[in-house]
N, C-alpha and C positions, 0 to 999 in steps of 0.2 A: 286779679287780673279781670281786664274788660276785653271781649274777641266782638268780633263783628265779622257774618258772611253775608254778601247780598244777592240778592235774588232778583231779577229784572223779567217780569211776566209781564206779557201783553195781552191780560185776556182778564177774565173773570176774577178771581183773588177769593169767590166763595170759602166759607171756613166753618168747622166746626171742632170741638174740643170736648174730651173724656178724662179720666183719669190718667194724668200721666203722660198725655200727647196734645197735639194738635195737628188736624190734617186742613191743609185745604187746596184746592184748583188753581193751576198755574196753566197758563197759553203761551205759546211763543210762537214768533214767525221770525225768520231767518230770512234776509234776503240774501244771497250772494250772487253778483252777476245776472244771469235771466234765470236762478235755479230760486226757488222758492220753498223752503222746509219750515213747515207746522208742525209744531209738536204739541202735546196736550198731556197730563200729567197729574196725578195726586200726589202732593208733596206731606211728609210728613215730620214733625219735631217733636223729640221727644227732651222732656225734663223733669227732674227731680232728683235728689241724690247728689245736689251739689253739684248740678251739668245740666249744660242745655244743648241738643246735638239737633244737626239732620239726622234724622235714620233712615231714611231713604224714599223712594220713588217707585210709583207704578204708572208704568205707560195707560192713556185710556185713548180710545177714538178720536180722532182728531175733529172729525163730524160732529161727537158730541157735545151739547150746549148743556150746563148744568142748571138745573132750576130747583134742586135741592142735595142739601148735604148731612147727613146726620151720624152721629157717633155714638161708638157704643164702648164696653170695654175690651171688645173682640173683633169690633169690626166698623168698616165706614160702609154707608149704602149713602150712595148717589142715584138722584133720578132726572133724567135730562131728554131733549130732544135730538134724533138723530138728523142730520140733514142730509140726507142723498140727493145727489145732483138731480135735477128734473122731476123731484116729487117731493110731494104733503109730507112733512117731517112726521117721524112716528118716536111716540115714548120708548125709553130703555131706561134699563136700571143695571148698572156696575157694584157689585158687593167686592168689598177688600179686606182681608182679611190681617189683621192688626199683630195678634198674638200677645207674646211677655216681649218685653222690652228686651229681650236679647234675641231674640228672634228675628230673622228676616220676615219683610212684608210680603205678606202675596201678592199674588198676578190681581188683576181686575178680571172678575166673571160678570163679561155685560150679556145682557139679554133682553127678549121683549120686556117692556115694563106690562103687566097684568092687569091692572089697577087700571087701565084706560083712561082716567082723567088726570090732566096735572096737579101738582097739587098746591094748596092754596095757601100754606104756609113760605116763610120766605127767608132763607138761609142770610145770615151776614154776611157782611162782605168786608173784607181789609181796606177795598178804598176808600175813599173821606170825601162825599158829595156835598159834603153844608159846608159851611164857613169855620165850623169850631171842632176844635177836637173832640172824638166819643171819650169820654170817663174809662180808664183804665179797666181790664175785665180780667178778673180772679182767678187764676187756673188752680183745678185740682191733682196737686201732686202725687203721686201716690206712695213713697214714703219718706218725704222731707218734712219731717213736719216742725223744723228750726228754720226753715226760710218761707216764704210767698213766693210764687210764680204770677206774673201777670204778663196779660198782650197788651201793648200801649200802640195806638195809632197817632201818628201825627203830617199837619198837612202844613207844607207851605208854600207860599206865592211869591213870585219874583216878575217885575216887570223888566221888558225885553225894549228895549229903547225905541217904544213906538210902534212896537212891532205888535206887541201884546203880552200876554201872563205867563208865565212858565210857572205849573203847580207838580208839588212833587209830593207824593204819599207815601210815608215809610213805617213799614208795621215790624214790632220788636218782640221778642219773649225776652222780658229781663227777671232777674232773682234778688230778692229782698233779703236783708236781713231782719230782726226784730225790731231796728230801728228806722227801718223804710231806708237803710241806704243802699244803692245798686250794688251787686255783687258783681254780676255777670250780665251780661246782655249776648243775644243773638239775633242780626235786622233778617228777616225773614220775607219782607218783600219792600221792593223798592219801584210806582209807581211814577212813570213822567207825563205830563200832556201838556199841551201848547193851546192856546186860544187865542188866535186870532182877534187884533184890534178891529172896531168897525169901520 
């Protein structure tokens, strides 16, 4: 069976992976009439034991702009800038407990980043900025040795009748058998951008 769920982020898409899960930064802005609603969260996808599921999400401050996201077996650590109105940005750190596959994902514990300087390494991004699709990333499943799980990202471009170019980036987690046949997939990210013609 092949199934799909679609997420439409309007923002960063930074991600990290650890054994049995993938976590990614998700920003969305909804405009309804004169009301602008901004949301920012960390979404977690679990895979292994012949399944791929959205495991949950954790709310983050909307003013938090991610610079680094790092995963290990027990938690996700995010470092970013807080942009309070009218002030210089300050660095903040958020820790999110992941725990076991059967437990709920913990809330974000955010505070000042004592390290002081911005991180020098860069987190990978679900969005594709080059013309070519990046190679698949093999994900480490917790107990499923009969299947391979991969993160695949694909970009398509479509000309819009002399007005410009629509670009769509899609990321999905796929499950493959020993022969490389896709058994299951879950679309976790879809981002559409428009570039006007000159």
